[in-house]
C-alpha positions as CSV (number, residue, x, y, z in Angstrom):
1,X,-60.6,112.2,-21.5
2,X,-62.2,109.0,-21.4
3,X,-64.8,109.6,-24.3
4,X,-61.6,110.6,-26.4
5,X,-59.8,107.3,-25.7
6,X,-63.2,105.3,-25.9
7,X,-63.9,106.8,-29.4
8,X,-60.8,106.1,-30.8
9,X,-60.7,102.6,-30.0
10,X,-64.3,102.1,-31.1
11,X,-63.1,104.0,-34.4
12,X,-60.1,101.8,-34.4
13,X,-62.2,98.3,-34.1
14,X,-64.7,99.9,-36.9
15,X,-61.6,100.2,-39.2
16,X,-60.5,96.8,-38.7
17,X,-63.8,95.4,-39.3
18,X,-64.0,97.3,-42.7
19,X,-60.9,95.6,-43.6
20,X,-62.0,92.4,-43.3
21,X,-65.5,93.4,-44.5
22,X,-63.8,94.7,-47.7
23,X,-61.3,91.8,-48.3
24,X,-64.5,89.3,-47.8
25,X,-66.4,91.1,-50.2
26,X,-64.0,91.2,-52.9
27,X,-64.7,87.4,-53.2
28,X,-68.2,88.1,-54.4
29,X,-69.4,90.1,-57.5
30,X,-70.2,93.7,-56.7
31,X,-74.2,94.8,-57.5
32,X,-75.5,98.3,-57.1
33,X,-77.1,97.0,-54.0
34,X,-73.6,96.3,-51.9
35,X,-72.6,99.7,-52.9
36,X,-75.4,101.8,-52.2
37,X,-76.4,100.2,-49.2
38,X,-73.6,101.2,-46.9
39,X,-74.7,104.8,-47.1
40,X,-78.2,104.1,-46.4
41,X,-77.4,102.2,-43.8
42,X,-75.0,104.7,-42.0
43,X,-77.5,107.7,-42.4
44,X,-79.7,106.6,-39.8
45,X,-77.0,107.8,-37.6
46,X,-78.2,111.1,-38.5
47,X,-81.0,110.9,-35.8
48,X,-78.5,112.0,-33.5
49,X,-79.4,115.7,-34.7
50,X,-82.8,115.4,-33.3
51,X,-80.9,115.9,-29.8
52,X,-79.8,119.4,-29.1
53,X,-76.5,118.3,-27.6
54,X,-75.7,116.9,-31.3
55,X,-76.6,119.9,-33.2
56,X,-74.2,122.1,-35.6
57,X,-73.8,125.4,-37.0
58,X,-74.5,125.3,-41.0
59,X,-70.4,126.2,-41.0
60,X,-69.6,123.3,-38.8
61,X,-71.6,121.1,-41.0
62,X,-70.1,122.4,-44.6
63,X,-66.5,122.0,-42.7
64,X,-67.2,118.6,-41.4
65,X,-68.8,117.5,-45.0
66,X,-66.1,119.3,-47.1
67,X,-63.3,117.4,-45.1
68,X,-65.2,114.0,-45.7
69,X,-65.3,114.6,-49.4
70,X,-61.8,115.5,-49.3
71,X,-60.5,112.3,-47.5
72,X,-62.9,110.3,-49.8
73,X,-60.5,111.0,-52.6
74,X,-58.0,108.3,-51.3
75,X,-61.1,106.1,-51.5
76,X,-62.0,106.3,-54.8
77,X,-58.4,106.3,-56.2
78,X,-57.9,102.6,-55.0
79,X,-61.2,101.2,-55.6
80,X,-61.0,99.8,-58.8
81,X,-63.4,97.1,-60.8
82,X,-62.1,94.1,-62.8
83,X,-64.7,92.0,-64.8
84,X,-64.3,88.6,-64.4
85,X,-66.4,85.7,-66.2
86,X,-68.7,88.4,-67.0
87,X,-68.9,89.7,-63.4
88,X,-67.7,92.7,-61.9
89,X,-65.6,92.3,-58.7
90,X,-64.2,94.9,-56.4
91,X,-60.4,94.7,-56.5
92,X,-58.9,94.6,-53.2
93,X,-56.1,97.4,-53.0
94,X,-53.0,96.9,-50.8
95,X,-53.1,101.0,-49.7
96,X,-56.9,100.1,-48.8
97,X,-55.4,99.3,-45.1
98,X,-52.6,102.4,-45.0
99,X,-55.6,105.0,-46.3
100,X,-57.8,103.6,-43.7
101,X,-55.4,103.8,-40.8
102,X,-54.0,107.0,-42.1
103,X,-57.4,108.6,-42.2
104,X,-58.0,107.4,-38.8
105,X,-54.9,108.9,-37.6
106,X,-55.7,112.6,-38.9
107,X,-59.5,111.7,-37.5
108,X,-57.7,111.0,-34.5
109,X,-55.8,114.3,-34.4
110,X,-58.2,116.5,-35.8
111,X,-60.8,115.1,-32.8
112,X,-57.8,116.4,-30.3
113,X,-57.8,119.7,-31.7
114,X,-61.1,120.1,-32.3
115,X,-62.2,118.5,-29.4
116,X,-60.9,120.8,-26.9
117,X,-62.7,124.1,-28.5
118,X,-66.4,122.3,-28.9
119,X,-68.5,120.1,-26.8
120,X,-68.6,116.4,-27.0
121,X,-71.9,116.2,-28.8
122,X,-70.6,118.7,-31.4
123,X,-67.5,116.7,-31.9
124,X,-69.4,113.5,-32.5
125,X,-71.9,115.6,-35.0
126,X,-69.0,116.2,-37.0
127,X,-67.3,113.5,-37.1
128,X,-70.4,111.6,-38.3
129,X,-70.7,114.3,-40.9
130,X,-67.0,113.6,-41.7
131,X,-67.3,110.0,-42.0
132,X,-71.0,110.1,-44.1
133,X,-69.5,112.6,-46.4
134,X,-66.3,110.6,-47.1
135,X,-68.2,107.4,-47.1
136,X,-71.2,108.8,-49.5
137,X,-68.6,110.4,-52.0
138,X,-66.6,107.1,-52.3
139,X,-69.8,105.1,-53.1
140,X,-71.2,107.3,-55.5
141,X,-68.0,107.3,-57.0
142,X,-68.1,103.4,-57.2
143,X,-71.6,103.6,-58.5
144,X,-70.2,105.5,-61.0
145,X,-67.4,102.9,-61.9
146,X,-69.2,99.9,-61.7
147,X,-71.9,101.4,-64.2
148,X,-69.6,102.0,-66.8
149,X,-68.3,98.7,-66.7
150,X,-72.1,97.2,-66.4
151,X,-72.2,98.5,-69.8
152,X,-69.2,96.9,-71.2
153,X,-70.4,93.4,-69.5
154,X,-73.9,93.7,-71.4
155,X,-72.4,94.7,-74.8
156,X,-69.8,91.8,-74.8
157,X,-72.2,89.2,-73.3
158,X,-75.1,90.1,-76.4
């Protein structure tokens, strides 16, 4: 029970941190680097799978990644860019906070349901993959939107 509460508190703090990072980032122009680096940094967490207690069956991997991709749809829909002074900015969405906490709530419920049937290590591995699938898909969509706007900026500035 301690680990469920502790991991929920950590997830809540990470959500708060993400909100502040996103608000701060909206004050600076977006770049390809700021879009692709977060999933690359997060990918180091996959080293957990070197340890047997975190390893998953292929079906669990597919389930976690699929749910992550589905969750990313909400983030993709609310992520918009705008061009200001020939630079591309991410527009902070008012819905982002509600979506983030809604997703956190759903994750907590899923964790309580799944956590009673599989080990803590497997639960950790599945939620890492869920988060990675969500972040990776969201960032790929953001990169696509960014690149489309980047072409517009190049055309209008030449």
